[in-house]
Structures are given as structure tokens and as C-alpha cells.
Phi, psi and omega in degrees: 000319178297323179296323177294324177294317177297322176298317179300318178294317179299318178293324176295321181288328181297307174295329177301328183256000180248337182297133173078018186300120173056039184300138178241171176297144182094173182288147179205153179226136175234125177240132179230138172248142183222162175222143182245138183223158164219127182059029181081358181264131182288130178255315187202160172224158179182195184209157173233132177233129178234125174250133177235149179239168183297336180277008179083012178274151177223155174221112183250140179226141179229138173223131177221138180223153177300144176296160179306322179295312183291330181293346174291337185247335181209152181256102184233129174209137177223131175228148180207155173211151178214154178223150178175204181229150180249143173227180179294108178072016180215158176220136183233094181287149171263316182206160178216144174217127178232141179229126182239133174239123179223116187056238182263003182264140178224126178225151182234137176234121178239131181237135173240121186268122179248164180300327186247000181189178175236122178279130183247128173232116183240145176224115000294156183299146174291147174294162179302323180294313180293323181294333183269357184290334178242101183290165183302322181295333177279330180283332186300129179082007182274172183225143178287159185295334180281331182274328187298337181300334180301311180295323181296310184290323175304320177292317184292321186272332184260327182265355177083018177177161179275163177167154177116168178238133185234123180280116187246137174229122183255010180101336179241323185230150174243125182213159175262137170256115185250122184252138178214129179288131180255354181119204182240155181210146177272120178267126177289160176297142180210143177284352182276344186220170188275335192232157173218177180096205186289129178228147173273136183255128183238124176272134181240130174244129176256111187248115180300140176241311181201154175090358179276158187274116182285339183267008182277151171304130182302341180280345181284151190296321184258028176289146180288146175076007182245113174295142173242154189230150175214164178229137179235134174255123179260132175223166181268135179282103179060182183287117179079004180280184182286154171281126183226158173291125181270317181218138172242125180245125183233103175287139172239183182290344182235345183196169175248128179259132177246127174250115185251133173281122185251347179200143177225136175232126180250139178219162179205000000 
């Protein structure tokens, strides 16, 4: 179960770091395929598709499913989409919708972003206690995890490095994603990912703000007051291609989850 939580964070970070990669004037499309592993064992595969228009609008979609091996033991599927507008160093989502299926449970989270708050619609509905864990003042000005990647990648691809703090609200929890450049590293060739050679290394800190469980064991991923960390390696897709996340590494209390980009398609 913990590995699936780590996988969920890794999948959240991949679109977070892939949306809006190297956006130029005019319409553009970026498609990425990824695979997630722990200890060399396949956990999931999926894709991210981002459409951008000349007016600065974006439409991001994510799909992740359990690998054939893992599907023998559990039924896991997650899909999400978000829409909004991009600006220089900023992202303004209009709406987000995520649907998760795990075993026999299915839940939907829909967010509508307003100037002064975020409207939350959950199915099944959140209890009154859970709905009140993130007050309106904490939600105000936040961004969903699928949309925030636009601002991150614009910084990473145009300014030559990652950096900044992004207020994220996923409908249940409010947390900050803090990005910091760690330098460069040579990635060896690997059949698990698309790129090798010089990569920029970005440290990611996930810092709880509200909605986290205070009664949880501090070693658990979603425990309150406990920073969680991940590392992202950015590389260029082929000669002259966009800068994209090549690998996302997410340590958990029991294992390390690796999300590898295995294919990229650019269109315009």
C-alpha cells in the first residue's frame, strides 16, 4: 500500500514537471509515456498529453494504470485532466478532475478555481470533518497538481534550472511544492528511460500545510508535519528537442519508486 502511495506521488510529480515544457508561441502538443518501478519491478505505465494554444491556454491529461504484473493482485487506474491559462512564470487553472479506481473503490475529485476560493466536488462526498481540514484562506491562490507543472517547466527550460515554491491543493490536502536546483549530473545509458548524458538535477520538497493526518505514524507518507522529498532529472529530448523530466525518484518509508519517461512526441 505504501508503494502505491509513493507511486501516486511520483505520478503526480511527473505531470507536474512535464506540463508546458518549452512552450512557444502558437499551438503545441507534448505527449509523454512513462513507466514506474520499484526494485526493478514494474508497477504502472501511463501517459501525459498537453495541448497548448496561442492564447496561452492549456489542456493537460494524465492516465496511469497498474502494470500487467501488478494487475494480477490489485485493480489500479488513475486519470486526470486540467484546463487553464499560462503566463510568464505563472499558471492559472480553471478546473481539475481526477478519477481513481483502486480495487473495488472508485472516487472522483473535481475542483473549480475561483478568485477567492476553490470549489470542491467529491464523489463519494467528503465528510464534514475532512472538508473542513483545508480552510478557504489556505485554498485561495492554490493550483492543482496537474497544472502547477506549467510554471515549473517554464522555469526549468527557459531559465536553465528549477526553482520556486508552488501552493498545491488536491481537494483533500494543501501542500507546498518547493523546487531547488542541485546542479548537473551525467546519466548513464539505460533501457528504462529515453535520455542519457548531462542532466539537471532538481530537488523537490513536499511540505504539508493543511489537511494532513495528525494521528498518523510520522514515517507514513501523508503524516502531518513531515516534509517528503523527491528528485527529478531533466534531460533534452533528442537533439534540439524540449527539456523534459527523464526520471522522478520518490523515496517512501519502505521502498523507492522510480518513474521513468520512456517516450516523448512533440507536435506543433
